[in-house]
N, C-alpha and C positions, 0 to 999 in steps of 0.2 A: 437570351439566357437558355442554357441547356436544361434538359429535363431534370437532371440530378439536382442542379442548383435550385430549380423551381420548387422541387418537392422539399428541399431543405428549408425553404422559407415558410414552413407550416405556421409559424407564429404570426407572421404578417397576414397570411391568408385567413387564419382564424379571426384576426381582427376585422378583416373585410367582411367575414360572415357574421360579425356581431356577437362573438362569444369569447369569453375569457379562457385562456389556455388552461388555467388552473381548474376552472369549472369542467372543462372537457376531460382533463386527465383524472380528476376525481371520479368521473363516471367509468373510465376505462382501465383503471390501474390493474384490476384483477385479470385482465386479458393479456398482460404483457410479461407473464412469468416465463414464457417460452422464447423470449427474444434472442437468447444465445444459441438456439438450436441451429445446426448447420443446414444449408440449402441442399437440395430443393425442399421447400416447405409448401404447405397447403393452407391458404388463408381464406376466410369467408366472412362476409358481412351480410347478415340476414335481417330484414326489416319487415315488420308486420304491424298494421294499425287497424284495430276494430272500432275504437271509440274516437269519434271526431266531435269537437264542440259544435253544437247547433246543427248537426247533420245526422241523418239516420245512420245508426251503427251497422257495421258489417259484423259477420259472425265467424268467418273461417280464417282470418289472416294470421292469428296467433298459432292456430293449428298448422298452417302452412310453414311457419318458421320451425315448428317442432318437427314436422315431416322432413324438412330439408336438413335440420341439424342431426337427427338420428340417422338419416341416410349417409351424410358426409362422414360421420364418426364410424358407424358400423360397416358401411359398405365400401367407403373410399379412404379410410385410414386417416381422416383428419383428427388432430388433437383438439379436445374441447377448449383448451386455452387459446387456440388459434381461430376460434369461431366467435365473432362478436355479434350479439343480437341487440337490436334496438326495437323496442315494442312500445305501443301506446304513446304516452306523452314524451317518452325519450326520443321518439322518431320525429323531432322537429326538423325543419329545413336546415338550421344551423348545425345540429348534431349529426345529421346524416352526412352532410358534405364534409364536416370535420372528421367524422369517423372514417370516411372513405380515404381522405388524404393521410390521416395518421395511421390507421390500422392496415390499410392496403398500400397506399402510395409510398409511405416511408419504409415499409418492410419488404414489399415484393421485390424479388431479384430475378434476373433471367432464369428461365426454366421453372420458377415457382408456379404453383397452381393457385388461381384466384377464382372465387365464386362470389357473385353478388346476387341477392334476391330481394325483390320488393313485392309485397302483397298489400293492397290498399286501393283507395280510389284513384282514378285518373280523370283528367279533364282536358279541356282545350282553352287556350287563353290568347288574347290579342296583345301584341307588343306595339309600343308606340313607334318603334323603328320600322315596323312592317304592319300597319293597321289593317291591311287587306288580307292578311294571312293569319289563320288560326294555328297555334303551335300546340303539340302534345305536351302534357306536363303531368308529373306525379304529385298528388295531393298529400302534403305532409301533415303531421299531427297538429301543428299550430297554423291552421288553415288560413286564417284571416287576421290582419292587424289593421288598425285604423290610424290615419294621419290627417288630423283636421277633418276635412269633409270627404276625403278620399278613402275608399275601401281598397286595401292592398292585400294581395294573396301571396302566401308563402309557399308557392309551388316550386318544384324543381323541374326545369324544362328537360324534356327528353334529350334535347341537343346537349345540354350541360352534362347529363349522365353519360352520353356516348363519348364526349370529349374526356371525361374523367376516366372512363374505361380505357380509352386509347392512351392516356397519360402513363399507364403502368409500364413497368420495365420488363414485363414478360408477355409473351404472346399466348400463354395458356390461361386465357381469361374467359369466363362464361358468366353471363348475366341472365337471370330468369325474371321476367316481368309478368306477374299475374294481376294484370289490371287492364282496363280499356279506357277509351277517351271520349266516346260519343254516346251520350245517354239518350235513349228514345223518350218520347214524350209520355208514353204509357208503358208500364211494365207489368206483365203477369208471370207467375211462376217463380223460378229461382231468382234470388237477389243478384243484381248486377253491380260491378265495380266501376261505375262511371258516374260523374256528375255532369250536369248541364254546362254548356259553354259559359265562360265567365267574361264579363266586360270590365272587370276590375283591373287595376294596374298590378304589374308584377313588382315584387320588392326590389328596391334599388340595389341592395346588396347582391341579390341574385344576378341582376343585369351586369353589375361590375365584375362579379366572379366569372360570368360567362365571357365577358370581354377579355379578362386576363387569360382564360384558358385558350382563347382563339389566337393569342399572340405567340404560342409555343409550338414547337415541332412535336407532333404526336405520331408515334410509329406503330404502336400496338394494334393488332387486328382482332378485336374481341368477337366472340360468338354471343349473340343475343337471341334468346328464345322468348317469344312473345305469346301471350295467351290467345291472341286473335291475329288473323291475317288481313282483315279488311276493317276499314274505319267504322263501318256500320254494324260490325259484330260486337257482341257484349261478352266480356269475361264474367262468368257466373260462378257462384259458390253454391255447393249442395249441402243438404242436411243428411248425414249418414247415421250410422248406428251409434248414437251417443255423442256425436261431435259434428261440427261443420267444417268444411275445408273448401278451398278453391278447387274447382273441377280440374283446371289445368295442372296445378301443383300436385294434386293427388294422382292424376294420370301419369305425369312425368316421373314422380318419385316411385310409384308402384312399378312402372316399366323398368326403371334402373335397378330396383331390388331384384326383380326376377330375370331380366334379360341381358345383363352384362355377362360376357363381353359383347360389345356392339361394334358396328362398323360405321355406318353412315347415319347422320342425324335424320335424313329423310326417312329412314326405316323407323326410327323412334316416332317421328311425327305421324306416320301411318298408323301405328299402334295407338298412339294417344288420341287421334281423331276418331278411331273406331271406338275407343273406350268412352270418349265424350258423347258420341252419338247414342250409346246405350244408356247414358245417364240423362238423356233428354236435351242435350245442348248441341246446336249446330255450329258452335264456334270452331274455328280451324286454327290450330297453333301454327306459328310461323317462325321461320329462321331469318334473322336480320344479320347477315354476315357477308363480307366480301371474300371470305376464305373459300377456296375450292375444295370440295369434298371434306368438310370438317368432321372430325370425330365427335361423337356424342359428348357434350359438356366438357370436352378436353380433359376429362378425368381418367386416370388410370387406376382401376380398382386393384386393391391388394390381393384380390382373389378372383379367379376366372369363374368361380362357382356362383350361380344365381341362388337366391334364397327368398323365402316369404317373410323373413324377419330375423330377429336376433335376441339373444339372452341379454336382458338389461339389468337383472338383479337376481341374487341367489339368497334364499331364506336360510335361517340358521340350521335347519335340519339337513341342508345340502342336497335335498331331493326335490324341493319345490322351487320353481324359478318364475320370474316375471318375464314375459315376452313382449316384444314390439312387433306387430304383425302388419305393417304397412305395405308388405309385398303381396298381399292377397288382392285379387280383383275387387274393386269397390262394390260391385253388385253382389258379390259372394259373401262379403264380410258380415252383413246383417243377419244372414241365416247360417253362419258358421257355428255348428253345434258342439256341445260338450262331448268329450271322448274322441274328437278329432285328434289325429296323431301327427307328430313331426319327428324327423330324424335330425340329429346334429350333423352338420355338413361334413365334418372331418372324422366322424366316428359312426358306429352302428347303433349308438344309443337312441332310444325312442322316448319322446315326451308325450304325455297324454293330457289334452286340454281339460281343465277342470272348471274354469270360469273365464268370462271375458267382459271387459267394460271398454267400449270404444275400440281404440287401437291397441290396448294393452290386455294381456291375458295372464292367467296363472296356469302352470302345467306342472305335472309330476313325472319324474323319470320312471319308466315302466319296470325296470329291474330293481329288486330289493337291494342288491349289492352291485356296485359298479366299479370297475377297475379304473375308469377314467373320470376324475372329478370334473364337475361342471365348472365352466368359466364364463364370466361376463364378457360379452362380445362375440361369443360363438354364434355362427349363423345357423338358422334352423330352416329346414325344407319340409314342405308338405308331404305326408306319407298317406294319410287317410282323411278324406273330407267327409264329415258327417253333416248332412243337410237336415235342418229341422223339419219336422213334419207339419202338415196343415198350413202350408204357405199360402197367403192370401195375395190378391191383387189389391194394392192400396191406392185409393183415389183421394186426392186432396181437394177440398172444397175452397174455392177462391173467396177471399175476404170481400170481393166486390159483390157477392151475392147477398141479398137481403136475408134477414133472420128466417123468415118463413120459407124462403127458397132453400136455405141450407137444411132446414128441418125436413122439407119435402124430399130433397135429394138424399139425405141420410136414410130416410124411410124407404125410398125406392131402391137404393143400392143394397140395403139390408136384405132385400128379397132374393138376392143372388148368393148362392153358396160360394165361399172362397173369395168374397169381395168385402173390403172394409173401407171406411171413410175416416179421414182426419181433417183437421183445419190446416190449411196450407202454412208451412213454416214451423209447425209445432212438432211434427214427427216426420220420419222419412216417408216418401210416397213414390209411386210409380208414374202417375198421370194426374192431370189437373182437370176438374170440372168447373167451367166458368162461362160467363156471357161472352158472346162475340163482341169485340171492341167496336166494329163498324155497324153492327146491328144488335143493340143491347137486348132486344126482345127475343133473341135466339140464344140457345145454350149449346154447348159442345164439349167434346173431350180434347184436351191439349196435352202436348208433351210438357215436361217441366220447364223446358226452355221457351214455352209460349207458342209453339207451332201447333196449329189445329190438326187433329188426326182426321184423315180423309173418311168421309161417310159416317161421321159421328155427330153432325149438327142437326138440331131439330128444326121444325118449321117456324116461321115468324109467328110470334104470339103463342106458341105451343107451351103447355104446362111442363114444369120440370119433370114430373113423374112420367109423362109420356115420352119425353126425350130420353130419359134414363132407360125406360123399358125397351126402346129401340136398340139400345146398346148391347143387349144380351149376347148375340153371337160375337160381337167385337170384344167384349170383356173376356169371353172364353178364349179367344185367340191370343189376346194380349197376355193373359195369365200363362198360357202354354209357352209363349215366347220368353216370358220371365223365367219359367222353370228351366227351359233348355239353356238359357244364358248362364244359369247357375252351375252348369257342368264345365264351363270354360276352364281349361287348365294347361294351355300351351306352355306356360312357364314351368309347371311342376311335373308334367307327365313323364314317366320313365319308358313309355313306348316310343321306339325310334321310328318316327313317321315324318314324311314330307308331303305337302299338298300344294299343287300349283294350279291356279286358275288361268286358262289359256283361251285365246281367240284362235279358231282354226282358220288359217288364211295362208294361201300360197304353199310353198314347199315346207316351211317349218312353222309351228304354232307361235303366236305372239304371247309372251308372258304378261299377264295383267297383275298378278299378285301371288305371293308365295308365303306359306306358313310352315314352320318346322317346330318340332318339340325340342326346345332349347337344351333341356337337361341331358339329352342323349347325344348332343353334338360333340365332336372332337374340338379341342381348344382352338385349332387353326381354322375350323369351319366358320363361315360367316354367312349371314343372310344378306343377299344382295338385291333381291327384287322386292320392293314394297314402296308404293307411292301413296301420298294422301288421297283418299277417296278416288280411285281411278274411274274414268268414264269409259263405258262400253257402248259403242254405237248400236242403236236399235237395228235389228236384222243380222247381228253378228251370230255366227255359229260358235258355240262355246263347249268347253269340256274341262273337267278336272283331271289332272294327272296325279295319281296317288302312289307313293313309294313306301312300301313296307320294308324298312331297314332292320326290323327286329328279327328274332329267331322263332317267332310264333305267328300263326295265322291270325289276322284281325278281321273283325266284322265291321261294317259301316252302315250308318244311317245319316242321311242328309235332310235337315229341316231348314225352313227359312220363312222370311216375312218380306212382303213387298209394300213399301210405303206405310208400314204399321197398319196394313189393311187386310191383306190376304195371306193366310198361311199356306205354304207350299212344302212339298217333299219330293225326294227323288224316289221313283218307283222302278224296280227291276221286274218287268213283266215277263212271265213265263207262259209259253204257248200251251194251252190245254192238251192233254194226251189224246182226247177224242174230239177232233175238230167238228164233227157233225152232231155233237151233244146239244141238247136243247138249252142247257144252262151255259151261256157263253161268258160267264163272269171270268175275267182274267185272273191268273194266279200270280202271287208275289213270291219271289225267292230271295234268299239272303245274298248280300254282296259281301264276298269274302276275298281277302288278298293274302296270298301265300307268302311265307317268309322270303325276303329278298326279291319279291316280285313287284312290278309296276303295273297298275291298272288305270285305264282311262274311263271316265264316266261322262256321258254315256258311251257305249261302244261306238266306234266310228263307222256307222252304216246309215243309209238313208232312212231306214225304218225307225231309228232311235235318235234322230238329231235333236239337239237342244239349241233352239234359235231364240234369241232375245226379241220378244214381240213388244209392240207399243201398247199403251202410251208410256211416256217417260216415267220412271219410278226409281226409288232408292231400294236396292236389294241387299238383304242381309241373309247370309247362309251360315249354318252351324254344322260342321262335319264332325260327327261323333263316332269314335272307334272303340271297340271292346275286344278283349280276348275271348269272350263267350258269345254265344248266339243271342241275337235280339229276338228271341222266340215270342215273348209276350208283346213286343212292339209290333211284330208282323201280324200276330193274332188280332191286335187292335186295328191295324190297317185293313185287314181282311173283312172287318165287320161292315164296312161301307160298300154300297153298291156303286161302282164306278161306271159311268157311261163310256161308250167307245171314244167319244171326243176327249175324254179325260185320260186317255191311256198313253200320254206322252211321258218322256223321262222325268221332266219337272212339271208337276201338276198340282192343282189345289189339294190341300190337306183338309178334309171335311170335318173330321172329328179330332182336331188338334190336341185338345186337353187330354182326352183318353189316351191318345198315342204317346204323349210326353210322360204321363204318369206311368204308363207301361214301360217306357224307356228307362226312367229312373229306377224302376224295379229290376229291369234287366242289368243295369250297371251295378246295382246293389248285389244282385245274385252272383255277379262275376267277381266280387271282392272275396279274396281268400281269407280275410280277417274278420268277416262279419260275425262269426260265431264267438269271437273273443271280445266283442264290444259290449261288455257288461254295463248295464245302466243306460244304454241307448234306448230311446223310446221306440215302440213298435212301428210307428208310422214314419220314422226317420229313415234316411238312406245313407249307407256307408259306402264311399267310393274309394277304391285303392288306386293310387297313381301308377302302380305296376300293371294295371289291367284296363285302364281307360285313358283316352285322350280326346280332347274336344277343341277344335280349331275354328276360329271365327273369320269370316270373309264379308266385306261390305264393298259395294260398288254402285255407281250411278249409271243407269241406262238412259241414254239420251239419243 
């Protein structure tokens, strides 16, 4: 039977799935108003399940569906009527498979674009046909059914889904799976989307459906983006500013808001992995596709212009709008302050942020009279970022701690300025304080993904307060890193800059990673160099190649963190004018790049070599540029007495928090609009995209 005839037999297949056709059509009637639209079309099926019967609820799956829907409509030109969403109890095994066949299979034609998304639990199950093999499966809303003495699971096998994707009549198919399949025995930190392996039987209807699919010729080659690349990794969901979401979905959709047009999926995976790492998760997104050099999501955006969000509603006065701001970096959103400004992507109009709840915000047009009326769907781009003042490092206390332990920890952390505590899962947090799983009589600081932070664990049997007191220098370093991450704006900066991390070897340097300010690129320009967490061999000689493609000189500061342990910075040492002077303290000078010039850091000479030394570590660097001098930052750096041994180009940053607070003030001082920001609190910082850029690099030294 040919594919067309196969798909036309939807009625018989619905019967196999155990669902009446009338029941299915009653659910989906409202989505078929656009059936007469000419091809090519853009179709999507989005599935999210938070509430499962007799299973711990998830929190972010419905938000994932909303993130994808808003992205597809406002960024990629999908019609709302062509996007079918199945959430909660609607997302049964029968409805999901019927929806796929009816909404996608019957409608998709050659050259149409199709997107499938699933957020929910995954698991592994044994089949009677292959009892020695565990199969990956998606857990649907009607998880379990009982037949006499047998427990039967209503899972959709990953194999079934892949065959369904291949059954479509178009090759422009993308699936996003924000789930994982292998649940660890113990979990601390962020929720994971995986259930323990099941010994239950799979529903007979599912096995029959899979058998039917295997009998047909399937020629489509879909792109499948998975939340994890290894079976032992867990897809996690995070608690953000007023909402929860899958870390992978948030990272993916945020990237696609800001960074389209894109070239290679591998580039997107690099950015997503970097974002996930900053959110405390070591999960590595993966591409499951046999296509060579596939484009990101096979989607063609209606606009080559990246954005931080879109106008979703206009109030009656015509001057107040509702915004969707899913294009902002997730670590920035929580501290995005009132009076931040946006420009409409196609005009010069400015919108001033007045309030924000989760991913939605209200803003007012800055001009009293505007010649260009606002329209729903207009893209908005960041112009001025106002960061709230008095930002704290937030430590979540694990629920595995006894009540008296939580009380002692709360009291101990309260002794530190700029540190707050919350109960894990109730409010957003940066790190987790918990017991070590293997040694419950020891306490330590963990990432939200459950990775212990080096040099933060107490001694066996040590009191909570003593362990916390040991963390004083570490907490200061982690807060400094949190603050400099809030400056990241590769997607929105208007400074034309390119930075390339290179290994110096042989005749020409070996490119490790490249970052560019996307808003300044010409449409035909593409980012070609970027791989997920590149590995740099210990002993490598390294350098950054920095290109200032703007018409103004730019100043540079480089800050970083090794293994969440040691803060580092790039130092440009200047020889004292009087070599015989008693005070041999080295002098620091500005790093400035002239318009149109390229500079390498450090300068390539034996006295200033940057060599990656052991032991193995994960390195994170933030390159921060400004059109104004980093005068206060240099003053803060100069307050520390550096030994001769610390006078390398990349050296420890001893007073990291003071330096970063000075850096934020320098970026604020560079803003041309700071005097106009009426109502902004005195301790907040206003950063203008025309005057600053901040690029993030991460790599593994092995």
